[in-house]
C-alpha positions in Angstrom: -67.8 56.7 -122.5 -70.2 53.7 -123.8 -68.2 51.3 -121.7 -70.2 48.6 -123.3 -68.6 48.7 -126.7 -65.7 46.2 -125.7 -63.4 49.3 -124.7 -63.2 48.7 -121.3 -62.3 44.8 -122.1 -59.3 45.8 -124.1 -58.1 48.7 -121.2 -58.3 46.1 -118.6 -56.1 44.2 -120.5 -53.4 46.5 -120.7 -50.9 45.8 -118.0 -47.7 47.9 -118.4 -49.2 51.6 -118.5 -47.6 53.9 -115.8 -49.8 56.9 -116.3 -53.7 56.5 -116.2 -56.6 59.3 -115.6 -59.8 57.8 -115.9 -63.4 57.2 -114.5 -64.2 53.3 -114.4 -68.0 51.7 -113.6 -68.1 49.6 -110.9 -67.7 46.1 -112.5 -66.4 42.9 -110.9 -63.7 42.3 -113.9 -61.7 45.4 -112.2 -60.7 43.4 -109.1 -59.0 41.0 -111.3 -57.4 43.2 -114.3 -53.4 44.2 -114.2 -54.7 47.7 -115.6 -53.5 48.8 -111.9 -49.8 46.7 -111.0 -47.4 49.3 -112.6 -49.5 52.3 -112.4 -47.2 55.1 -110.8 -49.0 58.6 -111.9 -53.1 58.3 -111.5 -56.4 60.0 -110.9 -59.0 57.0 -111.2 -62.7 56.4 -110.3 -64.7 54.1 -109.8 -68.1 54.1 -110.1 -68.9 57.7 -108.8 -71.7 58.8 -110.6 -71.3 63.0 -109.2 -69.1 65.3 -111.0 -65.2 64.9 -109.9 -65.0 68.5 -108.5 -61.7 68.3 -107.6 -60.5 66.4 -110.7 -58.1 69.1 -111.6 -56.5 69.6 -108.1 -52.8 68.9 -107.5 -52.4 69.1 -104.0 -52.1 65.6 -102.9 -50.6 63.8 -106.1 -52.2 60.2 -107.3 -56.0 60.6 -106.2 -58.4 57.3 -106.1 -61.9 57.3 -105.1 -64.2 54.1 -105.1 -67.8 54.4 -105.3 -70.4 51.3 -105.1 -68.1 48.7 -105.0 -68.5 45.1 -103.2 -66.5 45.3 -100.3 -64.2 42.4 -100.7 -63.1 43.9 -103.8 -60.5 46.0 -101.7 -59.1 43.2 -100.3 -55.8 41.4 -101.7 -56.5 42.4 -105.4 -55.1 44.9 -108.1 -56.8 48.2 -106.3 -55.8 47.0 -102.7 -52.0 47.4 -104.7 -53.2 51.1 -105.7 -53.8 51.9 -102.5 -50.5 51.8 -101.5 -49.6 54.2 -103.7 -52.4 56.4 -103.2 -52.2 59.9 -101.7 -55.8 61.1 -102.0 -58.6 58.6 -101.2 -62.1 59.1 -101.5 -64.3 56.0 -100.5 -68.3 55.7 -100.8 -69.4 52.2 -100.2 -72.4 51.5 -97.8 -71.6 47.8 -97.4 -67.8 48.4 -96.3 -67.6 46.6 -92.9 -63.9 46.2 -92.5 -61.5 48.8 -91.2 -59.4 50.1 -92.9 -56.3 49.1 -91.6 -57.5 45.3 -92.4 -57.6 46.5 -96.0 -54.0 47.2 -96.0 -52.1 45.6 -93.2 -48.4 46.0 -94.4 -47.8 49.7 -94.2 -51.3 50.7 -93.7 -51.5 54.0 -96.3 -47.9 54.8 -95.7 -48.5 57.4 -98.8 -51.8 58.9 -98.0 -52.2 62.8 -97.0 -55.7 62.7 -97.8 -59.0 60.3 -96.8 -62.5 61.0 -97.2 -65.4 58.5 -96.2 -68.8 59.8 -97.5 -72.1 57.0 -96.2 -70.0 53.9 -95.2 -73.1 53.0 -92.8 -72.0 49.6 -91.8 -68.5 50.9 -90.9 -68.2 50.7 -86.7 -64.3 51.6 -86.6 -62.2 53.5 -89.1 -59.5 51.6 -88.0 -59.1 48.5 -85.4 -55.9 47.8 -84.2 -57.3 44.9 -82.2 -57.5 42.8 -85.4 -54.1 42.7 -86.3 -51.3 42.6 -85.2 -48.8 45.7 -86.4 -44.8 45.1 -87.0 -42.4 46.7 -85.6 -42.1 49.8 -87.4 -45.8 49.9 -88.6 -47.6 52.7 -88.3 -51.1 53.9 -89.2 -51.6 56.8 -92.0 -48.1 58.2 -91.1 -48.4 61.2 -93.3 -52.1 61.5 -93.7 -52.9 65.6 -93.5 -56.7 65.7 -94.2 -59.3 63.7 -92.5 -63.0 63.8 -93.4 -65.8 61.3 -92.6 -69.1 62.3 -93.8 -72.2 59.8 -92.7 -71.6 56.8 -90.9 -74.9 55.5 -88.7 -72.5 52.8 -86.9 -69.7 54.3 -86.7 -68.6 53.9 -83.0 -65.2 55.3 -82.7 -62.2 56.7 -85.2 -59.5 54.8 -83.9 -60.1 51.4 -81.7 -57.2 50.3 -80.1 -53.8 50.9 -79.5 -51.9 53.3 -82.1 -48.5 52.1 -83.2 -45.8 55.1 -82.4 -45.2 57.3 -85.5 -49.6 57.1 -86.4 -51.1 60.4 -87.3 -47.8 62.5 -86.9 -48.9 64.4 -90.0 -52.5 65.1 -89.2 -54.0 68.6 -89.6 -57.3 68.5 -90.7 -60.1 67.0 -89.7 -63.9 67.2 -90.5 -66.8 65.0 -88.8 -70.0 64.9 -90.1 -73.1 63.3 -89.5 -71.9 60.9 -86.9 -74.9 59.4 -85.1 -73.2 56.8 -83.1 -69.7 58.5 -82.3 -68.9 59.5 -78.5 -65.4 60.7 -79.0 -63.4 61.3 -80.9 -59.8 60.9 -79.3 -58.6 58.8 -76.2 -55.8 58.6 -74.0 -54.1 55.3 -73.0 -52.1 55.0 -70.1 -49.2 53.5 -72.5 -49.6 56.2 -75.7 -50.9 59.2 -73.9 -48.2 60.9 -75.4 -48.5 60.0 -78.4 -51.9 61.2 -78.8 -51.1 64.1 -77.1 -48.8 64.7 -79.9 -51.4 64.5 -82.2 -53.6 67.4 -80.3 -51.0 69.5 -80.8 -50.6 68.9 -84.7 -54.5 69.5 -85.8 -55.1 72.9 -87.1 -58.2 72.9 -88.4 -61.6 70.6 -86.1 -64.7 70.5 -87.3 -67.2 68.4 -85.8 -71.3 68.7 -86.9 -74.5 67.1 -86.1 -73.0 64.2 -84.0 -76.0 63.7 -81.7 -74.1 61.1 -79.2 -71.0 63.1 -79.3 -70.0 63.9 -75.5 -66.2 64.6 -75.9 -63.7 65.2 -77.8 -60.8 63.6 -75.4 -61.7 60.5 -73.7 -59.5 59.0 -70.8 -59.6 55.7 -70.1 -58.1 53.9 -67.0 -59.1 55.0 -63.6 -55.3 55.8 -63.0 -54.6 57.3 -66.0 -57.9 59.5 -65.6 -56.7 60.5 -62.3 -53.3 61.7 -63.9 -54.7 63.4 -66.9 -57.6 65.2 -64.9 -54.7 67.3 -63.3 -53.0 68.3 -66.7 -53.7 70.5 -69.5 -54.4 69.5 -73.2 -53.1 72.1 -75.2 -54.4 72.1 -78.9 -51.1 74.1 -80.3 -51.6 74.6 -83.6 -55.3 74.7 -83.7 -56.4 78.1 -85.4 -60.2 76.9 -87.1 -62.6 75.2 -84.6 -66.5 74.5 -86.0 -69.0 72.6 -83.3 -72.4 72.3 -84.6 -75.7 70.1 -83.3 -74.0 68.3 -81.0 -76.5 67.6 -78.1 -75.0 65.4 -75.5 -71.5 67.6 -76.1 -70.1 67.5 -72.0 -66.7 69.4 -73.4 -63.2 68.8 -74.4 -62.8 65.8 -71.9 -65.4 65.2 -69.8 -63.2 63.6 -66.9 -61.1 66.5 -66.6 -64.0 68.1 -65.2 -66.0 66.0 -63.4 -62.5 66.1 -61.6 -62.7 69.8 -61.6 -65.9 69.3 -59.9 -65.1 67.1 -57.2 -62.1 70.2 -56.2 -65.2 72.4 -56.5 -68.2 72.0 -55.9 -70.0 75.2 -57.1 -67.5 75.7 -60.4 -69.5 76.4 -63.5 -69.1 74.3 -66.4 -71.0 72.9 -69.5 -71.1 69.6 -68.1 -75.0 68.6 -67.1 -73.7 64.7 -67.7 -71.2 64.7 -64.3 -73.0 67.2 -61.9 -74.1 65.2 -59.1 -77.2 66.0 -57.1 -75.3 68.5 -55.0 -74.5 70.6 -58.4 -78.1 70.6 -60.0 -78.1 74.1 -59.5 -75.6 75.0 -61.3 -77.0 78.0 -63.9 -74.7 79.2 -65.9 -72.5 76.7 -68.0 -69.2 77.6 -70.0 -67.8 75.5 -73.2 -63.9 76.2 -72.4 -63.1 75.8 -69.0 -59.6 76.0 -66.6 -57.7 72.6 -68.5 -57.8 73.5 -72.2 -55.5 75.6 -74.0 -55.8 77.4 -77.4 -53.1 79.4 -77.9 -53.5 80.7 -81.6 -57.0 79.8 -81.8 -58.5 82.6 -84.9 -61.9 81.3 -85.9 -64.6 79.9 -83.7 -67.8 78.3 -84.8 -70.3 77.5 -82.2 -74.0 76.6 -83.5 -76.8 74.7 -82.6 -75.8 74.0 -79.1 -78.8 75.2 -76.7 -77.7 73.7 -73.6 -75.1 76.3 -73.8 -75.4 79.5 -71.1 -71.6 81.3 -71.7 -68.6 80.8 -73.9 -65.3 81.2 -71.7 -64.9 80.6 -68.2 -62.9 83.1 -66.1 -60.3 80.7 -65.0 -58.7 80.1 -68.4 -55.5 79.8 -69.3 -53.4 82.9 -69.8 -52.5 82.1 -73.4 -56.0 81.1 -74.5 -57.7 83.0 -77.4 -55.3 85.7 -77.5 -55.5 85.6 -81.3 -59.2 85.3 -81.9 -60.5 87.4 -84.7 -63.3 85.3 -85.9 -66.4 84.6 -83.6 -69.7 83.0 -84.9 -72.2 81.6 -82.9 -75.7 80.2 -84.6 -79.2 78.8 -82.9 -77.4 79.0 -79.2 -81.3 79.7 -77.7 -79.3 79.6 -74.0 -76.6 81.8 -74.5 -76.8 85.2 -72.6 -73.8 87.0 -73.4 -70.8 86.7 -76.0 -68.3 88.9 -74.5 -67.8 89.1 -71.0 -65.8 91.4 -69.1 -62.8 88.9 -68.1 -62.5 87.9 -72.0 -61.5 91.8 -72.6 -57.9 91.9 -72.4 -57.9 88.6 -74.3 -59.8 89.8 -77.5 -57.7 92.6 -78.6 -57.3 90.9 -82.0 -61.2 90.2 -82.4 -62.5 91.5 -86.1 -65.6 89.8 -86.9 -68.4 89.0 -84.3 -71.8 87.3 -86.1 -74.4 86.3 -83.7 -78.1 84.4 -85.3 -80.6 82.7 -83.9 -80.0 83.3 -80.4 -83.2 83.8 -78.8 -82.1 84.4 -75.3 -79.0 86.8 -76.1 -79.2 90.3 -74.3 -75.7 91.9 -74.6 -72.9 91.2 -77.0 -70.3 92.8 -74.3 -70.6 92.1 -70.8 -69.3 94.7 -69.2 -71.6 95.7 -66.3 -70.8 92.9 -64.0 -68.2 91.0 -62.4 -68.0 87.2 -63.9 -70.2 84.9 -62.0 -68.1 82.7 -60.2 -68.2 81.7 -56.6 -65.0 80.8 -54.5 -64.7 78.4 -52.0 -63.0 79.3 -49.0 -59.2 77.2 -49.2 -59.3 76.2 -52.6 -56.9 78.7 -54.1 -59.4 80.4 -56.4 -59.8 84.0 -56.4 -62.6 86.3 -57.5 -62.0 87.9 -60.6 -61.8 91.8 -60.3 -64.1 94.2 -62.2 -62.3 95.8 -65.3 -62.7 99.5 -65.3 -65.2 100.0 -68.1 -63.2 103.1 -69.8 -60.3 100.2 -70.2 -62.6 97.4 -71.4 -63.2 99.7 -74.6 -59.7 99.9 -75.9 -59.6 96.3 -76.2 -61.6 95.3 -79.6 -59.5 98.3 -81.5 -59.5 95.4 -84.2 -63.4 95.0 -84.6 -64.4 95.8 -88.2 -67.8 94.0 -88.3 -70.8 93.0 -85.9 -73.7 91.3 -87.3 -76.8 90.1 -85.5 -79.8 88.5 -87.0 -83.0 87.0 -85.1 -81.5 88.3 -81.6 -84.9 89.5 -80.2 -84.2 89.5 -76.5 -81.0 91.9 -77.5 -81.8 95.7 -76.2 -78.2 97.6 -76.7 -76.5 96.8 -79.6 -73.2 98.9 -78.3 -73.5 101.5 -75.6 -71.9 104.9 -76.8 -68.9 104.2 -74.3 -67.8 100.9 -76.1 -68.4 102.7 -79.9 -65.5 105.1 -78.4 -62.9 102.4 -78.6 -64.0 100.7 -82.0 -61.8 102.7 -83.9 -61.8 100.8 -86.8 -65.4 99.3 -86.8 -67.1 99.5 -90.2 -70.1 98.1 -90.2 -73.0 96.8 -87.9 -76.2 95.2 -88.8 -79.2 94.0 -86.6 -82.0 92.4 -88.0 -85.3 91.8 -86.0 -83.9 93.1 -83.2 -86.3 95.1 -81.1 -86.1 98.5 -80.6 -86.1 100.3 -76.9 
């Protein structure tokens, strides 16, 4: 549409519309227009040049996306009023510096269910509670279901300051990508530990990619709080899908928890090089998941670009963790030696699909020839895991249908005859660039 013919001025003069579906250019007159004042149902795109690929989706309702407007246009304008009614909000604004709770101080997006930020390069905090005084019944994103943040070179924290009770109580999905300054995702403080523990229990899908400074997912604040929380488990009660990709500084779900474990167990094996002291520098086998983290319903696990990873699972996991896992995908983990160690065989009875690609050090898919590499210290209550009978271990993968290997040049045996006998549902085995003996 050619907005230069006066059609735009005529449209912006309409003040009684209740329903509107339109793509608008990023012009200053939008800020003072009364067009948005009485809207109840809308799909509006402002300044976005790319195709609106989900324009027809009705999953959340009222839809607004904003691109290339001056950041001040979102404060105390007709667009601000529109935000209070928006359920799906997509924002692409490189000069935005104010956190989103400053834009809507009264109810902080009380109706928003889906939020996506793209290339908001000047934003340091998505929410900053230190800049506003919460009202007695205020909460942040109380019904938000989905949060996507893609690109933001200055973003230091997602949520900064004390979140009010009732915040994020519906959050189901988080997708965070290309955030070079982000060091953690969620934090626990002494006054709001229970609130944030509940948030962890709600998330079903968690994807974290290309965050080179990210060290942990859950950070603990305060010395006393760290001491107390280090003895507790972090339980992702509903998490069914987890993706961790290209996180070179990643130390674990919560590095303070594992630092406490290292203090009690000097020879414990873990993926936490940043918290190891000199006496722990000889640790040679590392694990992504350890004793204090639970994943009782996780079904899909994807790990990519983790070159400091030598093992996925510790031998002393919570009994309920990973029992529902169906899909395991590992890519570009060049120090990983094995995918499925002996002590995991009883947990993975529902596994259906295994794929490994470009893992140059990978030797085996199933490691049933050795006991777990765990050294116990006298008087510390830890016991060496028993070696599981080899014939019994084969029965753990009766639901496995597909195994794929791509460019894993150190693998010598894909499946031994003994293991193959137990894979009664196996339909496909692919191996590309795996050398023959």
